[in-house]
N, C-alpha and C positions, 0 to 999 in steps of 0.2 A: 741829599744835602739838607742839613738841618740848621737850627739856630746857631750851633757852635761855629760852623763855617761862615754863616752870615755875619756874626759878630767879629770874627777874625779878619775876614777880607773886607775891611771897611772902605777900601778904595771903591768898591762897587756898591756896598750895602751899608745903610746908615744905622747907627745905634738905636734910633727911634723905631726903625722897623723891627730890630731884634726885640725891643721891649714890647712892641705890639704883638708879635708872634708868640712870645713867651706868655704874655697875659692871656691871649686867646686860647692857647693850649691849656694853661692853668685853669681857665674857666671851665673848659670841657672836661678836664680831669675829674671834676667834682660833680659833673652832670648826673642826674638820676638815671638809673638803668631801667630798661623795659623788659618785660617778660619774654623769654625765648622758649621754644618747645624742645630744644636739645639739652640733654643733661650731660655734662662732661664726664668722661670715664677716667680721665687723668687729673689728679691733683698734683700739679708740678711742684717739686720741692728742690731748692738749690742745695746740693750737698757738698759743693766745693766751689771756691772762687780763686782763680790763679792768674797772676800776671804772666803773659806769654811773650810780651815784647815791651821792655822798659823804654822810657823816654830816651835814655842814652843809646840803647840798641837801635831805636828808630833813627836817631840822628846819625849814627854810624852808617846805617844802611843808606841813608840819603847821600852821604858822601861817596858811596860806592855806586850809586844809581847810574844806569846806562840807558840812554844818553845822559850826560851830566845835567843836574838841576840848573834852571835859568832864573828861578825866583828865589833870590837869597833873602828876601824879607820874610817870606813865609816858610822857606825851607822845605822839608819833606812832610807835606801835609797829608799824611797817609795813616790809616785808610779813612777817606772822607765819604765813603759809602759803606754799606754792609759788605763784608767779605764774602766772596764766592770761593769754592774749593772743588778741585777735581783730584782724584787719587791717582798717583803714579806708581810705577813698579817699586820705587824706593822713596816713599814719602808722598808729599802733596804739593800741588801748585795752588797758590792762593792769588786771588785777583781782587783789587780794590782801587779806588781812585786816589791819586795824589792831587789834592784839591788846589795846589798852587798853580801859578801861571806858567805855561809851557810855550816859551818863545820859539819861533822858527830858528833853527840852528843847523849848521852842517857839522857832522860828526862821523869820523871814519869814512869819509867819502859819500855820505848819504845825508839827505835832509830829514830832520825830525821836528816835531812840534807843530802846533796849529794856531799859535797866538790866542789861545783860550785857556781858561782855568779848567782843571780836571784832566784825568788820564785813565788808562787801563794799565795798572801797574801789576806785574807778576812777580811774586816771590816764590822761592822753592824751599820748603822746609818740612816740618812735622807738625802734628797737632799740639805738641808742647813748645814748638819753636817755629812759628810761621814765617819768620824772616830768614831763617837758615843762614848759610854763609855765602851763597852766591850773590852777586850784585843784582839788585832789583832791576827788572826790565821796565822802564818808566816811559811808556809810549802813548801817543794820542791816536785817535781814530781817523783813518784816512777817509776823505770824501769818496763816495761811490763813483766809479768810472762814468756812470750815466748820471749827470747832474739832475735829471728829472726825477730820480728816485727819491731824493730829499732836497727839494728847493729851499729848505729852511736852514741848511747846514751853516751858511755864512752868517745867519742872524744869531746863532748861539754864542754866548760868551762863556759857557761852561758845558763840558761834555765829559762825563765820568761814570764808571760803573763797576760792579762787582759780581752780581749773580750770574753764574756761568755754568754751562752744561756741555758735557762731551756727548756727541751724537753716537748712539749705539750702533753696533754692527748690524748690517742688513738694511739700514736706512740711508736715504740720500745724505751725503756729507759725513758718512761714518768716520769716526775718529776725530773729526774737526770740532771746533768750539763755537758755541752760540751764547751770546751775552746780552743781558738787558742793561742799557745805560740810561742815565738821567741827563737831560739837556735843559738849558735855561735860555730864555730870551729876556733881556733886561727890559724893565718897564719904564725906565728913564725918569718920568715925573716923580714917581714914588720911590725911586732908587731901590727897586726890588727886582723880582723876576717872575716870569710865567714859565712853568716847567712842564716837560713832556717826557714820555717814555718811548724808547726806541731800541732797535736791535743792531748788533754788529757781529761779524764772524771773523774767525781766525783759522788759517790752515797750517800755521807753523808754531803751534803751542803757545800762542799769545805774544809773539814778538812783533806781529803786525795785525792790525784790525781794520776791517772794511765796513763802512756804514751801510746798513740796509734800510734806513729810514724809520720814520715814526710809526708807532702802533697805537698809542693812547694820547689823546688830548682831553682836557676837561670840557664840559659842556659850555662853559663861559669862553667866548671868543677873546683873543688877545687884544688888549689896548695898552697904550703907553702909560696910562694913569690908573691902572687897576691895582687892587691890593695884591701883594705878593702871594703866591700859592706854591707850596712845596708838595709835589706828588710823590716824593720819595724815590727809591730805586728797588722795585719789587721783584720777587722771585717768580719764576714760571713753575707750574705744577700740572701734571696730567689729570684730566677728568677721570671719574670713576671707570668709564668704559675705555679709556686710553685712546679715544678717537680725537680728543681735543686737548689743547694746552690752555690752561687758565692763567690769568694774571689779575691780582687784586690791588686796589688802589683807592684813595679818596677822590671823590669827584666834586666839582663845583657846578651846580645846576644854575643855568642862566636865570637871573632875577631882575634884569633891567637896569642894574647898577654895576659899578666897578668894585663893589664891596661884597664880602662874603655873605653878610646877613645871616639867615638861617637856612641857607641852601647848600651847605657842605654835607655830602654824604660821608658816613663813617667808613663803610666797607662796600665798595662796588667791585664788580667782576666783569671781565671781558674774555672772549675765547676766540681761538682760530683752530681749524682742522690741522692736526699734526702733519698729515701727509702733504697737504698743500703748503704749509709753512716751510717744511724741509725742502721740498722741490724748488720753491721760490728762492730760499736762502742760499742753496748750494747748487743751483742750476747755472746755465751759461750766462745769464744776466741776473746776478744776485740782487734780491730785493725782499722787503717784507711783504706780507699779505695783509689784507684788511682784517682787523679784529672787530668783533661785534660785542657791544655791551649788553648785559642782561638788564631788561627793564620790564616790559610786559611780555615775557618770553624773550627769545633770542633773536628774532628776525627783524626787530624794528629799528634799532639804533646801532650805528657803527662806532668803532673805537675812537675815531678822530672827530670828537666833538658831540657825539650823540648823548641822549639822556641815559641814565642808569638808575637802578633801584638801590636803595640803602638796605643792605642785607643784615646789618646788625646795628640797630640804633643805640645800643648801649656802648658802642666803641667810641672813645675820644679821638678826635682828629690829632694825629701826631706826625703826619707827613710821610710815614714809612710803615709798611706792614710786610712781614715775611710769612709765607705759608709753605709747609712741607707735609709730606705724607708719612704717617707713622705705621710701619708694617706690623708692630705689636698690637696697636689699638685698632688697626684697619680703619683709621680716620685721618682727616686733615687736622693739622695743628697750626694755629695762627699766633704770631707774636706781633702785638701792636706797640710800636715804638713812639711814645708820646713825649719825646725830647728827653725828659729826666725820669720817666716812669715807663716800665715795661708791663704790658698786660698780656693775658693768655686767653684763648678761646679755642674750641674745636668743633668739627663738623663731620657728619658721615658722608656728605655729598658735595661740599664746597658752597652750597647755597643757603642752608639753614645752620645757624651757629649758636653755640651755647652763650650764656651770659659771660661777661668778662670776669676773670679772677686776676688778682694782683700777682705778678711774677717777681718784680723787684722795684723798689722806690728809691731812686738815687738822690732824692731830696734829703734823705737821712744820712748821706755820706758826706764826708769832708769835701769841701769845694763844689758840692752839688754838680757833678759832671754831667754834661750832655753825652748821649751815647748813640752809636750806630751799630745795631745788633743784627746777627744772622744765626739761623740754625745751622749746625753741622752735625751730621750723623757719624756714628763711631764705626760703621761697617764699611763694606767695599764701595758703597754708593753714598757720598756725603749728603745727598739730597733726600735720603730716606732715613727716618728716625726710628728709634727703638724704645725700649722701656727706659733706658738712659740715653741721654744725648747731650751735646754741647751747645752753648750759646756763646759765640765769639762776639766781643763788643769793643769798639773804640771808646775809651774813657777820656773825654775832653774836659779838663777842669775849668770851671767858671771862676777863676781866681786871678785872671790877668796873664797867666803864663802862656795861654794859647797853645799852639802845636808844640812848643818847647816842653810842655809838661804832659803831653798826651801819652797814654799807654794803650796797649791792646791786652784785654783780659779775657778770661774764659770761665763761664759758669759750667759746672756739671749739674745737669738737671735729671731728677729721677721722678717717674710717675708713681705716685702712691695710690 
């Protein structure tokens, strides 16, 4: 969740916070870069830019959503996170958050909604038409049957996500879905939020989701009067040896105050063993496992509040970063979403990164839209990229239209 949603859902978040976040991001957009040892092999070039879901198509899909929308002020606030995609026999399933409020309601004999903002919304379509013609399945994440798995569930006022993965054959949970979601705890005094990353699973193609609990918290402990901090909604990626799953995020290292100061990391990483994660997520008592952050090696700090190293000091804080493996380059590619600017970097191992290059600057576009962007590969596995790949992005105009004017667009990117 980025500045676009903050400014839109003013019931929870004040315009002054939006201005502060935007100013802070803008300051870092022009920060000087530091030397890196990795030279990028890809010079990304955008060769096409296409609208794949118009504002009218989005509004029509919201009218069809199941269960029905309950927030008529915000409407169908989709997608309020980067989109995730899995390939189906005839098309694709896309997942992203409807950032509007989801009241508890009874529909067709069942209860839906969690009285929070955000969702896991599934649409069935194609790479040219992610909305398709089927009604969007607009559901929220169920609490874990064991309340000790996530004792913070009740404290969230937002739960939504998009980055999703189908578990491969031969692994625990084969064929089921694993998703990273973004959750927020309101900070009350500052009318902002403290955000975390967590996991959820689905065994019915995304029509129901069960919470597995948190995996990442920043090093700064929660307080009701702290600056808002957007950790984004990051993607998972396998380590080079395929023994671990990595997740990348900005961190806030404790500095004795409730303000960012100069202790926000640009790119931090945490990992968990793949075998342990899948056994826990899809075992008899589903839950997440502990992730460990990279600091002075891997063994020192845990994902829930530990210290982390800044892997790329040239990267501006933007609240969201997506990483995917490129099978053509044999490298990881990173897209840093700095609100109204997209940056690119790459790495051979996920730990050493090239200097940033500009992918696209939306400040040069009419209405200077804020975006939520995600990599999507063109092959059988959407999480694996090639010489050409897609970037799907929500375009949220900063002209007062809000979600009524938002579209979903798609860059075609080629490595030169």
